[in-house]
C-alpha positions as CSV (number, residue, x, y, z in Angstrom):
1,M,-20.2,-42.7,80.9
2,N,-16.6,-42.3,82.0
3,I,-13.5,-43.9,80.6
4,L,-10.6,-45.2,82.7
5,F,-7.7,-45.6,80.3
6,V,-4.9,-47.4,82.1
7,M,-1.5,-48.0,80.6
8,Y,1.4,-50.0,82.1
9,D,4.8,-49.2,80.7
10,Q,6.6,-52.1,79.1
11,L,4.2,-54.8,80.2
12,R,4.4,-57.9,78.0
13,F,1.3,-59.4,76.6
14,D,2.0,-62.8,78.0
15,Y,2.8,-61.8,81.6
16,L,-0.7,-62.1,82.9
17,S,-2.4,-65.2,84.2
18,C,-5.4,-64.7,81.9
19,A,-2.9,-64.8,79.0
20,G,-1.4,-68.0,80.2
21,H,1.7,-67.2,82.3
22,A,2.6,-70.3,84.2
23,A,3.6,-68.7,87.5
24,L,2.5,-65.1,87.7
25,E,-1.0,-64.7,89.1
26,T,-2.8,-61.5,88.2
27,P,-6.3,-61.9,89.6
28,N,-7.3,-58.3,89.1
29,F,-6.3,-58.1,85.4
30,D,-8.3,-61.4,85.1
31,R,-11.2,-59.8,87.0
32,V,-11.5,-57.1,84.3
33,A,-11.0,-59.7,81.5
34,A,-13.9,-61.7,83.0
35,R,-16.2,-58.7,82.7
36,G,-15.0,-57.6,79.3
37,V,-13.1,-58.5,76.1
38,R,-9.5,-59.5,76.0
39,F,-8.0,-58.8,72.6
40,T,-5.4,-61.4,71.9
41,R,-3.7,-59.8,68.8
42,A,-3.2,-56.2,69.6
43,Y,-0.1,-54.4,68.3
44,V,1.6,-51.1,68.8
45,Q,2.4,-48.6,66.1
46,S,6.1,-48.5,67.3
47,P,8.1,-50.6,69.7
48,I,9.5,-47.5,71.5
49,C,7.8,-45.5,74.3
50,G,7.4,-42.0,72.8
51,A,6.4,-42.9,69.3
52,S,4.0,-45.6,70.5
53,R,2.3,-43.3,72.9
54,M,1.9,-40.5,70.4
55,S,0.0,-43.0,68.2
56,F,-2.2,-43.9,71.1
57,Y,-2.9,-40.2,71.8
58,T,-3.4,-39.1,68.2
59,G,-5.0,-42.2,66.8
60,R,-2.5,-41.9,63.9
61,Y,0.4,-43.9,62.5
62,V,3.9,-42.8,63.4
63,S,4.7,-41.6,60.0
64,S,1.6,-39.5,60.1
65,H,2.2,-37.7,63.4
66,G,6.0,-37.6,62.9
67,A,7.1,-38.0,66.6
68,Q,9.1,-41.1,65.7
69,W,11.3,-41.6,68.7
70,N,11.7,-40.6,72.4
71,G,12.3,-36.8,72.6
72,F,11.0,-36.1,69.1
73,P,8.4,-33.3,69.7
74,L,4.8,-33.8,68.7
75,R,4.2,-31.0,66.3
76,V,2.0,-28.2,67.4
77,G,-1.5,-28.4,66.3
78,E,-1.7,-32.2,66.0
79,V,-5.2,-33.2,66.9
80,T,-5.2,-35.5,70.0
81,L,-7.6,-37.7,71.9
82,G,-8.3,-34.8,74.3
83,D,-9.4,-32.6,71.4
84,H,-11.7,-35.3,70.0
85,L,-13.3,-36.1,73.4
86,R,-13.8,-32.5,74.4
87,E,-15.7,-32.0,71.1
88,A,-17.9,-35.0,72.2
89,G,-18.5,-33.3,75.6
90,M,-16.0,-35.4,77.6
91,N,-13.1,-34.0,79.6
92,C,-9.8,-35.7,79.2
93,W,-7.3,-35.9,82.0
94,L,-3.7,-37.2,82.5
95,L,-2.3,-39.0,85.6
96,G,1.2,-40.2,85.1
97,K,3.4,-40.6,82.1
98,T,3.1,-39.5,78.4
99,H,6.8,-39.4,77.3
100,M,5.7,-36.5,75.1
101,K,7.9,-33.6,74.3
102,A,6.2,-30.4,73.4
103,D,7.0,-28.6,70.1
104,A,8.4,-25.5,71.9
105,K,9.5,-23.9,68.6
106,G,6.1,-24.3,67.1
107,M,4.3,-22.9,70.1
108,A,6.6,-19.9,70.1
109,R,6.0,-19.3,66.4
110,L,2.3,-19.3,67.0
111,G,2.5,-17.2,70.2
112,L,1.1,-20.0,72.4
113,S,2.0,-19.4,76.1
114,P,2.6,-22.6,78.1
115,D,0.7,-20.9,80.9
116,S,-2.5,-20.6,78.8
117,V,-5.1,-23.4,78.7
118,I,-4.4,-24.2,75.1
119,G,-0.7,-23.9,75.6
120,A,-0.7,-26.3,78.5
121,R,-2.8,-28.8,76.5
122,Q,-0.3,-28.5,73.6
123,A,2.5,-29.2,76.1
124,D,0.7,-32.2,77.7
125,C,-0.3,-34.0,74.6
126,G,-3.8,-32.7,74.6
127,F,-4.6,-33.7,78.1
128,D,-5.5,-31.6,81.1
129,A,-2.8,-32.7,83.6
130,W,-4.0,-33.8,87.1
131,A,-0.5,-35.1,87.9
132,R,1.9,-35.6,85.1
133,D,5.0,-37.6,86.0
134,D,7.0,-39.2,83.2
135,G,8.8,-41.4,85.8
136,L,12.5,-41.3,84.8
137,W,14.2,-38.8,87.0
138,G,17.8,-39.6,86.2
139,A,20.6,-37.1,87.0
140,G,24.0,-37.2,85.4
141,P,27.0,-35.0,84.6
142,D,25.0,-33.0,82.1
143,G,22.1,-32.5,84.5
144,L,18.6,-34.0,84.7
145,Y,17.1,-36.3,82.1
146,D,13.7,-34.7,82.6
147,Q,13.6,-30.9,83.2
148,K,10.0,-30.9,84.5
149,R,9.0,-30.9,88.1
150,S,8.3,-34.4,89.5
151,P,5.1,-34.5,91.6
152,Y,6.2,-37.9,92.8
153,N,9.5,-36.6,94.0
154,E,7.6,-33.8,95.8
155,Y,5.4,-36.4,97.4
156,L,8.4,-38.4,98.7
157,K,9.9,-35.3,100.2
158,S,6.6,-34.6,102.0
159,K,6.8,-38.1,103.4
160,G,10.3,-37.5,104.8
161,Y,12.6,-38.9,102.2
162,D,15.5,-36.6,102.0
163,G,17.7,-35.4,99.1
164,E,17.0,-33.7,95.8
165,N,16.1,-36.9,94.0
166,P,14.4,-39.4,96.3
167,W,13.1,-41.2,93.2
168,A,16.6,-42.4,92.5
169,D,17.9,-42.7,96.1
170,Y,14.9,-44.6,97.6
171,A,12.1,-45.6,95.1
172,N,14.6,-47.0,92.7
173,G,17.5,-47.8,94.9
174,A,18.3,-50.5,97.5
175,V,20.8,-50.6,100.3
176,D,23.9,-52.9,100.3
177,A,26.3,-52.7,103.3
178,G,25.1,-49.2,104.1
179,E,25.6,-47.9,100.5
180,I,23.0,-47.0,97.8
181,A,22.5,-50.0,95.5
182,S,21.1,-48.3,92.5
183,G,18.3,-49.9,90.5
184,W,20.1,-48.9,87.3
185,M,22.4,-51.9,88.0
186,F,20.9,-55.2,87.1
187,R,22.9,-56.9,89.9
188,N,20.7,-55.1,92.4
189,A,17.3,-56.2,91.0
190,D,16.9,-58.9,93.7
191,K,17.2,-56.4,96.5
192,P,14.2,-54.6,98.0
193,A,13.8,-50.9,97.1
194,N,14.6,-48.7,100.1
195,I,11.1,-47.3,100.4
196,R,7.9,-48.1,102.2
197,E,5.8,-50.1,99.8
198,E,2.8,-47.8,100.2
199,D,5.0,-44.8,99.1
200,S,6.4,-46.5,95.9
201,E,5.4,-45.3,92.5
202,T,2.5,-47.6,91.7
203,P,0.6,-47.1,94.9
204,W,1.2,-43.4,94.7
205,L,-0.4,-43.1,91.3
206,T,-3.2,-45.3,92.3
207,S,-3.9,-43.0,95.3
208,E,-3.8,-40.0,92.9
209,T,-6.3,-41.8,90.6
210,I,-8.7,-42.5,93.5
211,R,-8.4,-38.9,94.6
212,F,-9.2,-37.8,91.0
213,I,-12.3,-40.0,90.7
214,E,-13.6,-38.6,94.0
215,A,-13.2,-35.0,92.8
216,A,-13.9,-35.3,89.0
217,E,-17.1,-34.0,87.5
218,G,-18.1,-36.1,84.5
219,P,-18.2,-37.2,81.9
220,W,-14.4,-37.8,82.0
221,C,-11.7,-39.8,80.4
222,A,-8.7,-40.4,82.8
223,H,-5.5,-41.6,81.2
224,V,-3.8,-43.3,84.2
225,S,-0.3,-44.1,82.9
226,F,2.0,-46.1,85.3
227,I,5.7,-46.1,84.8
228,K,6.1,-49.7,86.0
229,P,7.0,-52.5,85.2
230,H,9.4,-50.4,83.1
231,W,13.0,-50.4,84.3
232,P,14.8,-49.7,86.7
233,Y,13.9,-53.3,87.6
234,I,13.6,-52.9,91.4
235,V,10.6,-53.3,93.6
236,P,9.9,-52.8,97.3
237,A,9.3,-55.6,99.8
238,P,7.4,-57.9,99.8
239,Y,7.4,-58.1,96.0
240,H,11.2,-58.2,95.6
241,D,11.4,-61.9,96.6
242,M,7.9,-63.0,95.8
243,Y,9.2,-65.0,92.7
244,G,12.4,-67.0,92.2
245,H,14.5,-67.8,89.2
246,N,12.9,-71.2,89.1
247,Q,9.6,-69.6,88.3
248,I,10.7,-67.6,85.3
249,Q,9.8,-68.7,81.8
250,P,12.7,-70.1,79.7
251,P,14.0,-67.6,77.1
252,V,12.4,-67.9,73.6
253,R,15.6,-68.0,71.6
254,H,17.6,-70.4,69.4
255,P,21.3,-70.5,68.4
256,L,20.0,-70.4,64.8
257,E,19.2,-66.7,65.3
258,L,22.9,-65.9,65.9
259,D,24.0,-67.8,62.8
260,D,24.6,-65.1,60.1
261,P,21.7,-62.9,61.3
262,H,20.2,-60.0,59.3
263,P,22.6,-57.1,59.6
264,V,20.2,-54.9,61.5
265,L,19.2,-57.7,63.9
266,G,22.8,-58.5,64.3
267,A,23.5,-54.9,65.3
268,Y,20.8,-55.2,68.0
269,H,22.4,-58.4,69.3
270,E,25.5,-56.4,70.0
271,A,23.7,-53.7,72.0
272,R,24.6,-53.4,75.7
273,V,21.1,-54.4,76.9
274,A,21.1,-57.4,74.6
275,Q,24.5,-58.5,75.8
276,A,23.3,-58.2,79.4
277,F,20.1,-60.2,78.9
278,Q,22.0,-62.9,77.1
279,Q,23.5,-63.7,80.6
280,T,21.6,-66.2,82.7
281,E,22.6,-64.4,85.9
282,V,21.0,-61.2,84.6
283,R,17.7,-62.9,83.7
284,N,17.6,-64.7,87.0
285,K,17.8,-61.4,88.9
286,V,15.7,-59.1,86.6
287,I,12.8,-61.3,85.6
288,P,11.6,-62.1,89.2
289,A,11.8,-58.3,89.9
290,Y,9.8,-57.7,86.7
291,M,7.2,-60.2,87.9
292,G,7.1,-58.5,91.3
293,L,6.5,-55.2,89.7
294,I,3.6,-56.6,87.7
295,K,2.2,-58.3,90.8
296,Q,2.3,-54.9,92.6
297,C,0.5,-53.4,89.6
298,D,-2.1,-56.1,89.8
299,D,-2.6,-55.5,93.6
300,Q,-3.0,-51.8,93.1
301,L,-5.4,-52.4,90.2
302,G,-7.5,-54.4,92.7
303,R,-7.5,-51.5,95.1
304,L,-8.7,-49.2,92.3
305,L,-11.4,-51.7,91.2
306,D,-12.6,-52.1,94.8
307,H,-13.0,-48.3,95.0
308,L,-15.0,-48.2,91.8
309,E,-17.3,-51.0,93.1
310,A,-17.7,-49.4,96.5
311,T,-18.7,-46.1,95.0
312,G,-20.9,-47.5,92.2
313,R,-18.6,-46.3,89.5
314,M,-18.2,-49.7,87.9
315,E,-21.6,-49.2,86.5
316,D,-20.7,-46.0,84.5
317,T,-17.0,-46.4,83.8
318,M,-15.4,-48.1,80.8
319,I,-12.0,-49.7,81.8
320,V,-9.2,-50.2,79.4
321,L,-6.0,-52.0,80.4
322,T,-3.0,-52.0,78.0
323,S,0.7,-51.2,77.5
324,D,2.8,-49.1,75.2
325,H,5.0,-52.1,74.1
326,G,6.6,-55.2,75.5
327,D,10.0,-56.3,76.9
328,Y,12.3,-58.9,75.3
329,L,13.8,-60.0,78.7
330,G,16.4,-62.0,76.8
331,D,14.1,-63.5,74.1
332,H,15.7,-63.7,70.7
333,W,19.0,-62.7,72.4
334,L,17.7,-59.2,72.9
335,G,16.7,-56.9,75.8
336,E,14.4,-53.9,76.0
337,K,12.1,-53.5,72.9
338,D,13.1,-51.8,69.6
339,F,12.3,-54.6,67.2
340,F,9.3,-56.5,65.9
341,H,9.1,-59.9,67.5
342,E,5.9,-60.6,69.4
343,A,7.6,-60.1,72.8
344,S,8.1,-56.4,71.9
345,V,5.4,-55.3,69.5
346,K,2.4,-57.2,70.8
347,I,0.6,-55.8,73.8
348,P,-2.1,-56.8,76.3
349,L,-5.5,-55.1,75.7
350,I,-8.6,-55.7,77.9
351,V,-11.7,-53.6,77.5
352,Y,-14.6,-53.6,80.0
353,D,-17.8,-51.7,78.9
354,P,-20.4,-51.6,81.7
355,R,-23.4,-51.0,79.3
356,A,-25.9,-53.7,78.5
357,S,-24.9,-53.6,74.8
358,A,-21.6,-55.4,75.8
359,D,-23.3,-58.2,77.8
360,A,-22.9,-60.7,75.0
361,T,-19.1,-60.5,75.0
362,R,-18.3,-60.6,78.7
363,G,-15.4,-62.9,79.6
364,T,-14.6,-63.5,75.9
365,T,-11.5,-63.1,73.8
366,C,-11.2,-61.6,70.3
367,D,-8.5,-62.5,67.9
368,A,-9.1,-59.7,65.4
369,L,-6.0,-57.8,64.3
370,V,-6.1,-54.7,66.5
371,E,-3.8,-51.6,66.5
372,A,-3.1,-49.2,69.3
373,I,-4.6,-46.4,67.2
374,D,-8.0,-48.1,67.5
375,L,-8.5,-46.9,71.0
376,A,-8.9,-43.2,70.2
377,P,-11.9,-43.8,67.8
378,T,-13.2,-46.4,70.3
379,F,-13.3,-43.8,73.0
380,V,-14.9,-41.2,70.8
381,E,-17.7,-43.6,69.9
382,A,-18.1,-44.7,73.5
383,A,-18.5,-41.0,74.4
384,G,-21.2,-40.6,71.8
385,G,-19.1,-38.5,69.5
386,Q,-18.7,-38.6,65.7
387,V,-15.4,-40.3,64.7
388,A,-13.4,-38.0,62.6
389,D,-12.0,-40.7,60.3
390,H,-10.2,-38.2,58.1
391,I,-7.9,-37.6,61.1
392,L,-8.2,-40.8,63.1
393,E,-6.5,-43.6,61.2
394,G,-7.6,-46.4,63.6
395,R,-11.0,-48.0,63.8
396,S,-13.4,-48.2,66.7
397,L,-13.5,-51.5,68.6
398,M,-17.0,-51.0,69.7
399,P,-18.5,-53.5,67.2
400,W,-16.3,-56.2,68.6
401,I,-17.2,-55.2,72.1
402,R,-20.9,-55.5,71.2
403,G,-20.3,-58.9,69.6
404,E,-20.5,-57.7,66.0
405,A,-17.8,-58.8,63.5
406,P,-17.3,-56.1,60.8
407,A,-17.1,-57.6,57.4
408,D,-14.4,-55.2,56.2
409,W,-12.0,-55.4,59.2
410,R,-8.3,-54.9,58.5
411,D,-6.2,-57.8,57.2
412,V,-2.8,-56.5,58.3
413,V,-1.3,-54.5,61.1
414,I,1.5,-52.0,60.7
415,S,4.3,-50.9,63.1
416,E,7.2,-48.5,62.4
417,Y,10.5,-47.9,64.1
418,D,13.0,-45.0,63.5
419,Y,16.4,-45.9,65.0
420,S,18.3,-42.9,63.6
421,V,19.4,-41.6,67.0
422,T,20.7,-44.9,68.3
423,P,24.2,-46.3,68.0
424,R,22.9,-49.0,65.7
425,A,22.6,-46.4,62.9
426,D,26.3,-45.5,63.2
427,A,27.3,-49.2,63.5
428,L,25.4,-50.0,60.3
429,G,26.6,-46.9,58.4
430,V,23.0,-45.8,57.7
431,S,22.0,-42.2,57.3
432,P,19.4,-40.7,59.7
433,R,16.9,-40.6,56.9
434,D,17.4,-44.3,56.1
435,A,17.6,-45.7,59.6
436,R,14.0,-46.8,59.6
437,M,12.1,-50.1,59.5
438,C,8.5,-51.1,59.2
439,M,6.5,-54.3,60.0
440,V,3.5,-55.6,58.1
441,F,1.8,-58.6,59.7
442,D,-1.3,-60.4,58.5
443,G,-1.7,-62.8,61.4
444,R,0.5,-65.5,59.9
445,W,3.2,-63.9,57.8
446,K,5.3,-61.1,59.2
447,L,7.5,-59.0,56.9
448,I,10.0,-56.4,58.2
449,H,11.2,-53.9,55.7
450,F,14.4,-51.9,56.2
451,E,15.4,-48.7,54.4
452,G,19.1,-48.3,53.6
453,G,19.4,-51.1,51.1
454,F,18.9,-54.1,53.4
455,R,16.9,-57.2,52.4
456,P,13.6,-57.8,54.3
457,M,13.0,-60.3,57.0
458,L,10.1,-62.7,56.9
459,F,8.6,-65.0,59.5
460,D,5.9,-67.6,59.2
461,L,4.2,-67.7,62.6
462,E,2.0,-70.7,61.7
463,T,5.0,-73.0,61.2
464,D,7.4,-71.0,63.3
465,P,5.4,-69.4,66.2
466,D,8.6,-68.5,68.1
467,E,10.0,-66.5,65.2
468,F,13.4,-68.3,65.0
469,T,13.7,-68.7,61.2
470,D,14.1,-65.7,59.0
471,L,12.9,-66.6,55.5
472,G,13.5,-63.2,54.0
473,A,16.5,-64.3,51.9
474,E,14.8,-67.4,50.5
475,A,13.6,-67.4,46.9
476,D,10.9,-70.0,47.8
477,H,9.0,-67.3,49.7
478,A,9.3,-64.5,47.1
479,D,5.5,-64.7,46.6
480,Q,4.8,-63.9,50.2
481,I,7.3,-61.1,50.3
482,D,5.8,-59.6,47.2
483,R,2.3,-59.9,48.5
484,L,3.2,-58.2,51.8
485,Y,5.1,-55.5,50.0
486,A,2.0,-54.8,48.0
487,R,0.0,-54.4,51.3
488,L,2.7,-52.1,52.6
489,G,2.6,-50.1,49.4
490,H,-1.2,-49.8,49.7
491,W,-0.8,-48.6,53.3
492,G,1.9,-46.1,52.2
493,R,-0.5,-44.6,49.7
494,R,-3.2,-43.9,52.3
495,M,-4.8,-40.5,52.7
496,A,-3.0,-39.4,55.8
497,Q,-2.5,-35.6,55.7
498,R,-5.9,-34.2,54.5
499,V,-6.9,-33.6,58.1
500,T,-8.7,-30.3,57.8
501,M,-11.5,-31.6,55.5
502,S,-13.6,-34.6,56.2
503,D,-15.3,-36.6,53.4
504,D,-18.6,-35.0,54.3
505,D,-17.0,-31.6,54.1
506,I,-15.6,-32.5,50.6
507,R,-19.0,-33.8,49.4
508,A,-20.7,-30.7,50.6
509,A,-18.1,-28.5,48.8
510,R,-18.7,-30.1,45.4
511,G,-20.3,-27.4,43.2
512,S,-20.5,-24.9,46.0
513,S,-18.4,-22.4,44.1
514,M,-20.8,-22.4,41.2
515,R,-23.6,-21.4,43.6
516,R,-21.4,-18.5,44.6
517,G,-21.0,-17.3,41.0
518,I,-17.8,-19.1,39.9
519,L,-18.9,-20.4,36.5
520,P,-15.8,-21.4,34.5
521,F,-15.7,-23.3,31.2
522,L,-19.3,-22.6,30.0
523,V,-20.0,-22.3,26.3
524,D,-23.3,-20.5,26.4
525,G,-24.7,-21.1,29.9
526,S,-27.2,-23.8,29.0
527,E,-24.9,-26.4,30.6
528,V,-26.0,-25.4,34.1
529,P,-29.3,-24.6,35.8
530,A,-30.6,-21.1,34.9
531,E,-30.5,-20.0,38.6
532,L,-26.7,-20.2,38.5
533,T,-26.4,-17.7,35.6
534,E,-29.2,-15.4,36.8
535,K,-26.7,-12.8,38.2
536,Y,-25.0,-12.7,34.8
537,R,-28.1,-12.1,32.6
538,G,-30.3,-9.1,31.8
539,P,-30.0,-5.7,30.3
540,A,-26.7,-3.8,30.8
541,R,-27.4,-0.8,33.1
542,Q,-24.4,1.3,31.8
543,V,-22.1,1.2,28.9
544,H,-18.4,2.3,29.3
545,L,-17.2,1.3,25.8
546,D,-15.6,3.7,23.2
547,G,-16.2,4.0,19.4
548,P,-19.0,2.9,17.1
549,A,-19.7,-0.3,19.1
550,A,-20.2,1.9,22.2
551,E,-22.7,4.1,20.3
552,E,-24.7,1.1,19.1
553,D,-24.7,-0.5,22.5
554,S,-25.6,2.8,24.2
555,H,-28.5,3.2,21.7
556,D,-29.6,-0.3,22.7
557,V,-29.4,0.5,26.4
558,R,-31.3,3.7,26.0
559,G,-33.9,2.0,23.9
């Protein structure tokens, strides 16, 4: 079997018709959901691109792999999804974005050349790269944001789009009175991108995926990672005006949230992106474009599904659709992601397994608490491998996909966020080591812990599903705060770094040194089986002692 692991960047969990969006129709996402399982309570391990993706790709929590923000290198030697799958006999390929930065210092220390197979895999997060394109090709006074070559930019040049950076000039720019109207500016979000629709990013990567499937020799896992609907919020015709401001969902926010907010949340309310999305005009321009980007993603998914069906690959390909985090879009007076409300930390997750063992769950939903790190062990099990649970901290979803409910499934999900490199850390006067927060959520109660001496936040999603009322300062809820801190403490004491020895390795090692002649702490040897002391018993063959004792022992030896 093959695995098609599709990720959409910054796709909210509730912006699909199968998840209940009132205006946005996504028949192809729905098409996969009708054949598989839609997980309704799936959460990322961090609400920021790089850290979240490194958890997807390692199957480990953020504090375990250490790449806690965009641009933080994933340390050399970290075991990745590609490593696990190749051990199970499955190739693992990348098409699109990883947002991974290689540990160049670590590679140099170990003498790993980026041109070698192992070096290239280290630099591409464990994948073999078919077409890596991280999708943000900004250029400013200090140079390019991304120093790598853009295969998408090269594609545009081959299609006749001129300039050094057609990604910015055409794919993410419009035209206004003959001038470039950049997609970086929210005011241009309602304009059509100055590009033929078939040449824009999502169709390009879909074409690359079809080309890969036609050429690939299996079994394979293909991580197809689209940059959209991530900003810049601009989309080509006809998607640019497919939706109007009258079709956008009202913002999930309340004036109460601005009344003496938690200091960290208050700092995020002051961020430039939050200030922008607090404006009705910005939401009215951006959200229809965001919906258009999603609609284009859905149409291209349909194109990909049609190819799989026409070639018979739907029968031997597991399909997974998900996102690396959500997008506030003005909810809670915020923009972007970077915090732990549902709009940011909860993600869509749909899994289609073509095998008969999954027939019982087709077209169903599952409300188990699921984490992004669960996908790596799911893929290993689907590939017929042995899940290395001393490394992988997630749990396979295969029992749920088969219709089995594990009795010992997790009762909380954890997400972490390191904001040390953001202006919020300076605004709050928090040191880089303390600019961290962590969410623990049990399906009803959500606790957010902050380092740096701040009080926690607490939400009761049963009585307050919109997360308007912060109960973290109320003595009436001290019992829930204590209970969730106990769960957080239990998680914090997990065995996370003993990754070179599995439990089976450890059990096999017990007593092995004794069988190799290391016999400490014995009184007379009778405490252990005789075979263990056999090498240390019997007549002495030579005596090298001096004095009377030597003469006596020598006489005994000579007989």
